[in-house]
DOFINU-816888 format. One record per residue (C-alpha): residue number from 1; residue in one letter; z, x, y. Coordinates in nm, 4 decimals, always signed. Last residue first. Layout:
// residues N
<nr = NUM; rest = A; zz = Z; xx = X; yy = Y>
...
END
This chain:
// residues 263
<nr = 263; rest = K; zz = +6.6604; xx = +9.6108; yy = -3.4010>
<nr = 262; rest = K; zz = +6.7379; xx = +9.2705; yy = -3.2100>
<nr = 261; rest = K; zz = +6.6945; xx = +8.9579; yy = -3.4336>
<nr = 260; rest = E; zz = +6.3771; xx = +8.7955; yy = -3.4605>
<nr = 259; rest = S; zz = +6.3399; xx = +8.4559; yy = -3.2864>
<nr = 258; rest = V; zz = +6.2636; xx = +8.0734; yy = -3.3831>
<nr = 257; rest = I; zz = +6.3439; xx = +7.8176; yy = -3.1276>
<nr = 256; rest = F; zz = +6.3576; xx = +7.4413; yy = -3.1776>
<nr = 255; rest = L; zz = +6.3990; xx = +7.2072; yy = -2.8665>
<nr = 254; rest = L; zz = +6.5107; xx = +6.8346; yy = -2.9536>
<nr = 253; rest = G; zz = +6.4503; xx = +6.5358; yy = -2.7652>
<nr = 252; rest = R; zz = +6.6393; xx = +6.2651; yy = -2.5895>
<nr = 251; rest = H; zz = +6.5264; xx = +6.0215; yy = -2.2997>
<nr = 250; rest = S; zz = +6.3037; xx = +5.8399; yy = -2.5742>
<nr = 249; rest = D; zz = +5.9640; xx = +5.7700; yy = -2.4561>
<nr = 248; rest = A; zz = +5.7899; xx = +5.4140; yy = -2.4984>
<nr = 247; rest = Y; zz = +5.9690; xx = +5.2423; yy = -2.2067>
<nr = 246; rest = I; zz = +6.0756; xx = +4.8794; yy = -2.2210>
<nr = 245; rest = E; zz = +6.1563; xx = +4.7391; yy = -1.8729>
<nr = 244; rest = T; zz = +6.4036; xx = +4.7924; yy = -1.6155>
<nr = 243; rest = L; zz = +6.5427; xx = +5.1334; yy = -1.7398>
<nr = 242; rest = F; zz = +6.7746; xx = +5.3132; yy = -1.5181>
<nr = 241; rest = E; zz = +7.0870; xx = +5.2889; yy = -1.7498>
<nr = 240; rest = P; zz = +6.8860; xx = +5.3988; yy = -2.0428>
<nr = 239; rest = A; zz = +6.8191; xx = +5.7557; yy = -1.9001>
<nr = 238; rest = P; zz = +6.4342; xx = +5.8062; yy = -1.8074>
<nr = 237; rest = G; zz = +6.1861; xx = +5.8768; yy = -2.0698>
<nr = 236; rest = L; zz = +6.1608; xx = +6.2454; yy = -2.1957>
<nr = 235; rest = I; zz = +5.8228; xx = +6.4010; yy = -2.2288>
<nr = 234; rest = R; zz = +5.7685; xx = +6.6868; yy = -2.4547>
<nr = 233; rest = S; zz = +5.4568; xx = +6.5272; yy = -2.6189>
<nr = 232; rest = S; zz = +5.5677; xx = +6.6828; yy = -2.9485>
<nr = 231; rest = P; zz = +5.8818; xx = +6.4638; yy = -2.9155>
<nr = 230; rest = L; zz = +6.0251; xx = +6.6867; yy = -3.0641>
<nr = 229; rest = M; zz = +5.9900; xx = +7.0537; yy = -2.9525>
<nr = 228; rest = A; zz = +5.8434; xx = +7.3808; yy = -3.0576>
<nr = 227; rest = V; zz = +5.8914; xx = +7.7504; yy = -3.0197>
<nr = 226; rest = Q; zz = +5.8053; xx = +8.0438; yy = -3.2203>
<nr = 225; rest = R; zz = +5.8743; xx = +8.4273; yy = -3.2115>
<nr = 224; rest = A; zz = +6.1261; xx = +8.4893; yy = -2.9555>
<nr = 223; rest = V; zz = +6.2355; xx = +8.8551; yy = -2.9792>
<nr = 222; rest = G; zz = +6.6187; xx = +8.8977; yy = -2.9788>
<nr = 221; rest = L; zz = +6.8195; xx = +8.5578; yy = -2.9462>
<nr = 220; rest = T; zz = +7.1044; xx = +8.6601; yy = -2.6848>
<nr = 219; rest = E; zz = +6.9685; xx = +8.9968; yy = -2.5422>
<nr = 218; rest = R; zz = +6.6253; xx = +8.8997; yy = -2.5426>
<nr = 217; rest = V; zz = +6.6835; xx = +8.5746; yy = -2.3430>
<nr = 216; rest = A; zz = +6.9035; xx = +8.7669; yy = -2.1001>
<nr = 215; rest = P; zz = +6.6530; xx = +9.0313; yy = -2.0631>
<nr = 214; rest = N; zz = +6.3574; xx = +8.7987; yy = -1.9551>
<nr = 213; rest = S; zz = +6.0748; xx = +8.8596; yy = -2.1711>
<nr = 212; rest = Y; zz = +6.0850; xx = +8.5304; yy = -2.3456>
<nr = 211; rest = D; zz = +5.9949; xx = +8.3475; yy = -1.9960>
<nr = 210; rest = I; zz = +5.9417; xx = +7.9790; yy = -2.1063>
<nr = 209; rest = Q; zz = +5.6359; xx = +7.8193; yy = -1.9208>
<nr = 208; rest = D; zz = +5.5236; xx = +7.6845; yy = -2.2766>
<nr = 207; rest = I; zz = +5.8208; xx = +7.4939; yy = -2.2873>
<nr = 206; rest = A; zz = +5.7260; xx = +7.2915; yy = -2.0179>
<nr = 205; rest = V; zz = +5.9840; xx = +6.9792; yy = -2.0468>
<nr = 204; rest = K; zz = +5.8124; xx = +6.6743; yy = -1.9096>
<nr = 203; rest = T; zz = +6.0143; xx = +6.4230; yy = -1.7345>
<nr = 202; rest = A; zz = +6.0058; xx = +6.0557; yy = -1.7092>
<nr = 201; rest = T; zz = +6.2102; xx = +5.8993; yy = -1.4129>
<nr = 200; rest = R; zz = +6.5599; xx = +5.7909; yy = -1.3385>
<nr = 199; rest = G; zz = +6.7510; xx = +6.0948; yy = -1.4475>
<nr = 198; rest = K; zz = +7.0094; xx = +6.1861; yy = -1.7461>
<nr = 197; rest = N; zz = +6.7179; xx = +6.3634; yy = -1.9655>
<nr = 196; rest = I; zz = +6.8624; xx = +6.4882; yy = -2.2680>
<nr = 195; rest = V; zz = +6.7549; xx = +6.7974; yy = -2.4575>
<nr = 194; rest = E; zz = +6.9227; xx = +6.8938; yy = -2.7775>
<nr = 193; rest = Y; zz = +6.9056; xx = +7.2275; yy = -2.8733>
<nr = 192; rest = T; zz = +6.8242; xx = +7.4075; yy = -3.2262>
<nr = 191; rest = T; zz = +6.8405; xx = +7.7495; yy = -3.3015>
<nr = 190; rest = G; zz = +6.6698; xx = +7.9394; yy = -3.5883>
<nr = 189; rest = I; zz = +6.7528; xx = +8.3041; yy = -3.6419>
<nr = 188; rest = Y; zz = +6.5669; xx = +8.5695; yy = -3.8050>
<nr = 187; rest = K; zz = +6.6010; xx = +8.8864; yy = -3.9791>
<nr = 186; rest = P; zz = +6.8935; xx = +8.8684; yy = -4.2471>
<nr = 185; rest = G; zz = +6.9325; xx = +8.5247; yy = -4.1522>
<nr = 184; rest = I; zz = +7.1165; xx = +8.3005; yy = -3.9070>
<nr = 183; rest = Y; zz = +7.0623; xx = +7.9147; yy = -3.8809>
<nr = 182; rest = Q; zz = +7.2167; xx = +7.7509; yy = -3.5376>
<nr = 181; rest = S; zz = +7.2970; xx = +7.4138; yy = -3.4552>
<nr = 180; rest = Q; zz = +7.3185; xx = +7.1856; yy = -3.1537>
<nr = 179; rest = L; zz = +7.3587; xx = +7.3626; yy = -2.8370>
<nr = 178; rest = T; zz = +7.3074; xx = +7.1277; yy = -2.5565>
<nr = 177; rest = F; zz = +7.0588; xx = +7.1131; yy = -2.2770>
<nr = 176; rest = E; zz = +7.0809; xx = +6.8897; yy = -1.9892>
<nr = 175; rest = L; zz = +6.7835; xx = +6.7676; yy = -1.7938>
<nr = 174; rest = S; zz = +6.8048; xx = +6.5719; yy = -1.4491>
<nr = 173; rest = G; zz = +6.7677; xx = +6.8695; yy = -1.2185>
<nr = 172; rest = Q; zz = +6.8960; xx = +7.1634; yy = -1.4021>
<nr = 171; rest = K; zz = +7.1808; xx = +7.1954; yy = -1.6784>
<nr = 170; rest = F; zz = +7.2730; xx = +7.4635; yy = -1.9249>
<nr = 169; rest = V; zz = +7.4604; xx = +7.5618; yy = -2.2174>
<nr = 168; rest = V; zz = +7.6286; xx = +7.2067; yy = -2.3041>
<nr = 167; rest = R; zz = +7.8028; xx = +7.3082; yy = -2.6108>
<nr = 166; rest = E; zz = +8.1217; xx = +7.3799; yy = -2.4099>
<nr = 165; rest = D; zz = +8.1358; xx = +7.0220; yy = -2.2791>
<nr = 164; rest = K; zz = +8.1123; xx = +6.8848; yy = -2.6406>
<nr = 163; rest = S; zz = +8.4213; xx = +7.1307; yy = -2.7500>
<nr = 162; rest = M; zz = +8.3518; xx = +7.4310; yy = -2.9359>
<nr = 161; rest = S; zz = +8.5920; xx = +7.5231; yy = -3.2376>
<nr = 160; rest = S; zz = +8.3259; xx = +7.3458; yy = -3.4464>
<nr = 159; rest = F; zz = +8.0530; xx = +7.5512; yy = -3.3650>
<nr = 158; rest = D; zz = +8.0212; xx = +7.7510; yy = -3.6837>
<nr = 157; rest = A; zz = +7.6829; xx = +7.9168; yy = -3.7234>
<nr = 156; rest = Q; zz = +7.5060; xx = +7.8189; yy = -4.0204>
<nr = 155; rest = R; zz = +7.4207; xx = +8.0804; yy = -4.2995>
<nr = 154; rest = Y; zz = +7.0711; xx = +8.1692; yy = -4.4300>
<nr = 153; rest = G; zz = +6.9517; xx = +8.2941; yy = -4.7782>
<nr = 152; rest = P; zz = +6.7901; xx = +7.9624; yy = -4.8698>
<nr = 151; rest = P; zz = +6.7267; xx = +7.7455; yy = -4.5657>
<nr = 150; rest = L; zz = +6.9699; xx = +7.5141; yy = -4.3992>
<nr = 149; rest = K; zz = +6.8362; xx = +7.1603; yy = -4.3506>
<nr = 148; rest = G; zz = +6.7712; xx = +6.9620; yy = -4.0415>
<nr = 147; rest = D; zz = +6.4165; xx = +6.8782; yy = -4.1265>
<nr = 146; rest = F; zz = +6.2592; xx = +7.0544; yy = -3.8149>
<nr = 145; rest = L; zz = +6.4821; xx = +7.3394; yy = -3.8443>
<nr = 144; rest = F; zz = +6.3622; xx = +7.3712; yy = -4.1997>
<nr = 143; rest = N; zz = +6.0063; xx = +7.3607; yy = -4.0924>
<nr = 142; rest = M; zz = +6.0629; xx = +7.6205; yy = -3.8153>
<nr = 141; rest = L; zz = +6.2077; xx = +7.8729; yy = -4.0892>
<nr = 140; rest = G; zz = +5.8683; xx = +7.8400; yy = -4.2872>
<nr = 139; rest = K; zz = +5.8359; xx = +7.7018; yy = -4.6101>
<nr = 138; rest = K; zz = +5.6538; xx = +7.8568; yy = -4.9147>
<nr = 137; rest = I; zz = +5.5388; xx = +7.6794; yy = -5.2022>
<nr = 136; rest = G; zz = +5.6602; xx = +7.7908; yy = -5.5386>
<nr = 135; rest = G; zz = +5.7109; xx = +7.4509; yy = -5.6757>
<nr = 134; rest = T; zz = +6.0273; xx = +7.3833; yy = -5.4970>
<nr = 133; rest = S; zz = +6.0797; xx = +7.6198; yy = -5.1990>
<nr = 132; rest = A; zz = +6.0208; xx = +7.9660; yy = -5.1455>
<nr = 131; rest = T; zz = +6.1284; xx = +8.1023; yy = -4.7847>
<nr = 130; rest = Q; zz = +5.8819; xx = +8.2222; yy = -4.5009>
<nr = 129; rest = S; zz = +6.0228; xx = +8.4673; yy = -4.2786>
<nr = 128; rest = R; zz = +5.6668; xx = +8.6161; yy = -4.2261>
<nr = 127; rest = D; zz = +5.5966; xx = +8.2749; yy = -4.0787>
<nr = 126; rest = A; zz = +5.8032; xx = +8.3759; yy = -3.7600>
<nr = 125; rest = L; zz = +5.4970; xx = +8.5761; yy = -3.6384>
<nr = 124; rest = P; zz = +5.3265; xx = +8.2457; yy = -3.5588>
<nr = 123; rest = E; zz = +4.9802; xx = +8.2558; yy = -3.6346>
<nr = 122; rest = G; zz = +4.6627; xx = +8.2868; yy = -3.4283>
<nr = 121; rest = Q; zz = +4.8240; xx = +8.4047; yy = -3.1327>
<nr = 120; rest = I; zz = +4.7181; xx = +8.3562; yy = -2.7790>
<nr = 119; rest = T; zz = +4.8417; xx = +8.6378; yy = -2.5172>
<nr = 118; rest = V; zz = +4.8606; xx = +8.5145; yy = -2.1445>
<nr = 117; rest = E; zz = +4.8585; xx = +8.7827; yy = -1.8931>
<nr = 116; rest = S; zz = +4.8916; xx = +8.7657; yy = -1.5169>
<nr = 115; rest = D; zz = +4.9174; xx = +8.3648; yy = -1.4890>
<nr = 114; rest = A; zz = +4.7811; xx = +8.2613; yy = -1.1472>
<nr = 113; rest = C; zz = +5.0202; xx = +8.1937; yy = -0.8417>
<nr = 112; rest = G; zz = +4.8616; xx = +8.1995; yy = -0.5011>
<nr = 111; rest = P; zz = +4.6753; xx = +7.8738; yy = -0.5686>
<nr = 110; rest = R; zz = +4.7625; xx = +7.6963; yy = -0.9025>
<nr = 109; rest = T; zz = +4.4166; xx = +7.6155; yy = -1.0378>
<nr = 108; rest = I; zz = +4.4275; xx = +7.4702; yy = -1.3917>
<nr = 107; rest = L; zz = +4.2054; xx = +7.6304; yy = -1.6596>
<nr = 106; rest = R; zz = +4.2380; xx = +7.4415; yy = -2.0051>
<nr = 105; rest = V; zz = +4.1637; xx = +7.6800; yy = -2.2940>
<nr = 104; rest = I; zz = +4.0101; xx = +7.5996; yy = -2.6191>
<nr = 103; rest = Y; zz = +3.9858; xx = +7.8563; yy = -2.8658>
<nr = 102; rest = S; zz = +3.7058; xx = +7.8742; yy = -3.1353>
<nr = 101; rest = K; zz = +3.7284; xx = +8.0650; yy = -3.4904>
<nr = 100; rest = K; zz = +3.4131; xx = +8.2212; yy = -3.6257>
<nr = 99; rest = T; zz = +3.6114; xx = +8.5510; yy = -3.7060>
<nr = 98; rest = A; zz = +3.4537; xx = +8.7494; yy = -3.4300>
<nr = 97; rest = G; zz = +3.5855; xx = +8.4679; yy = -3.1720>
<nr = 96; rest = D; zz = +3.4314; xx = +8.1641; yy = -2.9668>
<nr = 95; rest = I; zz = +3.6057; xx = +8.0944; yy = -2.6670>
<nr = 94; rest = T; zz = +3.5774; xx = +7.7152; yy = -2.5471>
<nr = 93; rest = V; zz = +3.6361; xx = +7.6441; yy = -2.1767>
<nr = 92; rest = L; zz = +3.8130; xx = +7.3344; yy = -2.0311>
<nr = 91; rest = G; zz = +3.8142; xx = +7.2631; yy = -1.6629>
<nr = 90; rest = T; zz = +4.0386; xx = +7.2174; yy = -1.3646>
<nr = 89; rest = Y; zz = +3.9448; xx = +7.3296; yy = -0.9981>
<nr = 88; rest = M; zz = +4.1282; xx = +7.1926; yy = -0.7211>
<nr = 87; rest = P; zz = +4.1798; xx = +7.5333; yy = -0.5314>
<nr = 86; rest = D; zz = +3.8094; xx = +7.6056; yy = -0.5652>
<nr = 85; rest = E; zz = +3.6666; xx = +7.9483; yy = -0.6186>
<nr = 84; rest = S; zz = +3.9100; xx = +8.0117; yy = -0.9327>
<nr = 83; rest = M; zz = +3.9472; xx = +8.3233; yy = -1.1208>
<nr = 82; rest = F; zz = +3.9447; xx = +8.4082; yy = -1.5086>
<nr = 81; rest = A; zz = +3.9840; xx = +8.7478; yy = -1.7103>
<nr = 80; rest = I; zz = +3.8663; xx = +8.7566; yy = -2.0524>
<nr = 79; rest = R; zz = +4.0208; xx = +8.9522; yy = -2.3316>
<nr = 78; rest = N; zz = +3.9084; xx = +9.0509; yy = -2.6965>
<nr = 77; rest = N; zz = +3.6970; xx = +9.3375; yy = -2.6324>
<nr = 76; rest = I; zz = +3.9170; xx = +9.5051; yy = -2.3856>
<nr = 75; rest = P; zz = +3.7167; xx = +9.6868; yy = -2.1247>
<nr = 74; rest = T; zz = +3.7218; xx = +9.3230; yy = -1.9476>
<nr = 73; rest = R; zz = +3.4774; xx = +9.0560; yy = -1.9439>
<nr = 72; rest = Y; zz = +3.4796; xx = +8.8551; yy = -1.6258>
<nr = 71; rest = F; zz = +3.5162; xx = +8.4623; yy = -1.5630>
<nr = 70; rest = N; zz = +3.4403; xx = +8.2729; yy = -1.2574>
<nr = 69; rest = M; zz = +3.5388; xx = +7.8906; yy = -1.1452>
<nr = 68; rest = G; zz = +3.4408; xx = +7.6653; yy = -0.9042>
<nr = 67; rest = E; zz = +3.1346; xx = +7.5420; yy = -1.0390>
<nr = 66; rest = T; zz = +3.0818; xx = +7.5945; yy = -1.4267>
<nr = 65; rest = V; zz = +3.2941; xx = +7.2842; yy = -1.5520>
<nr = 64; rest = E; zz = +3.2707; xx = +7.2532; yy = -1.9308>
<nr = 63; rest = V; zz = +3.2266; xx = +7.6442; yy = -1.9837>
<nr = 62; rest = S; zz = +3.1356; xx = +7.7684; yy = -2.3219>
<nr = 61; rest = I; zz = +3.2281; xx = +8.1484; yy = -2.4151>
<nr = 60; rest = G; zz = +3.0795; xx = +8.3656; yy = -2.6665>
<nr = 59; rest = E; zz = +3.1236; xx = +8.6305; yy = -2.9373>
<nr = 58; rest = L; zz = +3.4717; xx = +8.7752; yy = -2.8499>
<nr = 57; rest = Y; zz = +3.6166; xx = +9.0879; yy = -3.0182>
<nr = 56; rest = P; zz = +3.8726; xx = +9.2050; yy = -3.2725>
<nr = 55; rest = E; zz = +4.0150; xx = +8.8514; yy = -3.2352>
<nr = 54; rest = P; zz = +4.3764; xx = +8.7044; yy = -3.1649>
<nr = 53; rest = F; zz = +4.2688; xx = +8.6414; yy = -2.8067>
<nr = 52; rest = T; zz = +4.3719; xx = +8.7916; yy = -2.4859>
<nr = 51; rest = I; zz = +4.3657; xx = +8.5858; yy = -2.1527>
<nr = 50; rest = N; zz = +4.3969; xx = +8.7598; yy = -1.8384>
<nr = 49; rest = A; zz = +4.4399; xx = +8.5363; yy = -1.5285>
<nr = 48; rest = R; zz = +4.3068; xx = +8.7168; yy = -1.2265>
<nr = 47; rest = Q; zz = +4.4695; xx = +8.7119; yy = -0.8689>
<nr = 46; rest = S; zz = +4.2397; xx = +8.7928; yy = -0.5693>
<nr = 45; rest = D; zz = +4.2244; xx = +8.4110; yy = -0.4292>
<nr = 44; rest = N; zz = +4.1689; xx = +8.1231; yy = -0.5901>
<nr = 43; rest = S; zz = +4.4082; xx = +8.1173; yy = -0.8666>
<nr = 42; rest = I; zz = +4.4441; xx = +8.0620; yy = -1.2352>
<nr = 41; rest = F; zz = +4.6857; xx = +7.8823; yy = -1.4392>
<nr = 40; rest = V; zz = +4.6418; xx = +7.8593; yy = -1.8363>
<nr = 39; rest = D; zz = +4.7197; xx = +7.5630; yy = -2.0272>
<nr = 38; rest = V; zz = +4.6250; xx = +7.5910; yy = -2.3866>
<nr = 37; rest = P; zz = +4.4011; xx = +7.3064; yy = -2.5408>
<nr = 36; rest = K; zz = +4.5068; xx = +7.2209; yy = -2.8950>
<nr = 35; rest = N; zz = +4.4129; xx = +7.3656; yy = -3.2252>
<nr = 34; rest = D; zz = +4.7840; xx = +7.5132; yy = -3.2675>
<nr = 33; rest = Y; zz = +4.7337; xx = +7.8604; yy = -3.0967>
<nr = 32; rest = V; zz = +5.0796; xx = +8.0328; yy = -3.0736>
<nr = 31; rest = I; zz = +5.1514; xx = +8.1225; yy = -2.7088>
<nr = 30; rest = T; zz = +5.2518; xx = +8.4277; yy = -2.5573>
<nr = 29; rest = R; zz = +5.3697; xx = +8.4809; yy = -2.1886>
<nr = 28; rest = P; zz = +5.3195; xx = +8.7478; yy = -1.9242>
<nr = 27; rest = S; zz = +5.5316; xx = +8.6799; yy = -1.6307>
<nr = 26; rest = R; zz = +5.3474; xx = +8.5300; yy = -1.3424>
<nr = 25; rest = N; zz = +5.6522; xx = +8.2966; yy = -1.2002>
<nr = 24; rest = C; zz = +5.6151; xx = +8.1687; yy = -0.8621>
<nr = 23; rest = E; zz = +5.9428; xx = +8.1050; yy = -0.6761>
<nr = 22; rest = N; zz = +6.1130; xx = +7.7688; yy = -0.7601>
<nr = 21; rest = N; zz = +6.0315; xx = +7.4343; yy = -0.5978>
<nr = 20; rest = A; zz = +5.7103; xx = +7.3883; yy = -0.8041>
<nr = 19; rest = M; zz = +5.9215; xx = +7.4567; yy = -1.1218>
<nr = 18; rest = V; zz = +6.0896; xx = +7.1219; yy = -1.0811>
<nr = 17; rest = P; zz = +5.7661; xx = +6.9311; yy = -1.0394>
<nr = 16; rest = M; zz = +5.6513; xx = +7.1157; yy = -1.3491>
<nr = 15; rest = S; zz = +5.9300; xx = +7.0105; yy = -1.5836>
<nr = 14; rest = I; zz = +6.2029; xx = +7.2569; yy = -1.6676>
<nr = 13; rest = A; zz = +6.1307; xx = +7.5484; yy = -1.8999>
<nr = 12; rest = A; zz = +6.1419; xx = +7.8387; yy = -1.6380>
<nr = 11; rest = A; zz = +6.4846; xx = +7.7948; yy = -1.5566>
<nr = 10; rest = V; zz = +6.5658; xx = +7.6872; yy = -1.9007>
<nr = 9; rest = L; zz = +6.5431; xx = +8.0399; yy = -2.0328>
<nr = 8; rest = A; zz = +6.7545; xx = +8.1990; yy = -1.7936>
<nr = 7; rest = A; zz = +7.0370; xx = +7.9742; yy = -1.7702>
<nr = 6; rest = L; zz = +6.9525; xx = +7.9085; yy = -2.1277>
<nr = 5; rest = F; zz = +7.0806; xx = +8.2572; yy = -2.2304>
<nr = 4; rest = T; zz = +7.3604; xx = +8.3113; yy = -1.9823>
<nr = 3; rest = I; zz = +7.5947; xx = +8.0944; yy = -2.1667>
<nr = 2; rest = K; zz = +7.5997; xx = +8.3343; yy = -2.4213>
<nr = 1; rest = M; zz = +7.6379; xx = +8.2005; yy = -2.8016>
END
């Protein structure tokens, strides 16, 4: 496992307040739609945020807050561009596709730093690596990562020669990312990291901001196909030594990444 991987990955995955201090990242990103609003950043200048949907074409759009935002059809039938007219604009839009599915997008104005291209996937490509389980039901690699069980046909990477400190692959701010386990199959790799918040305040890990196109990420993991985190809120509470009262969120979480091996 190369240390350079998380240096590139986590730099874009730290909480929003930390990201604000870094350079604007407008790299294209892909998100698997899980029936929850997808956050997309728009800007109140000439930048357009393009969103591509997993549909042959789009049938309609419903806008929650019409004032302060414009949207534009593009030559590509399943893509819409968005711009803001108000630096404080935030609102939900619902896009209806040709397959009768609807997608909810939360538009958030980030002046001067709109998303360039957001691609929404209907189903994670990692599901192609499903493994048969009891009763003939197929189970995706991500499910095995959640359960902490080795899938049939996969081998588990041996980290026994690495010390606890060597497993800490990245630190930034109050967050520490530690390599926990890795399942390696013929085509896919499933990696689990423990994320620990050692700070005084609650921190949200913005996994939807990870730049999977970064060369260091692709060099180490291949093509990332699916990402998830527990807790699902992605919010890690303060470290125990800083607690003055009972806090609901744990200061520890797990980050799961399913990737396709380099060809």
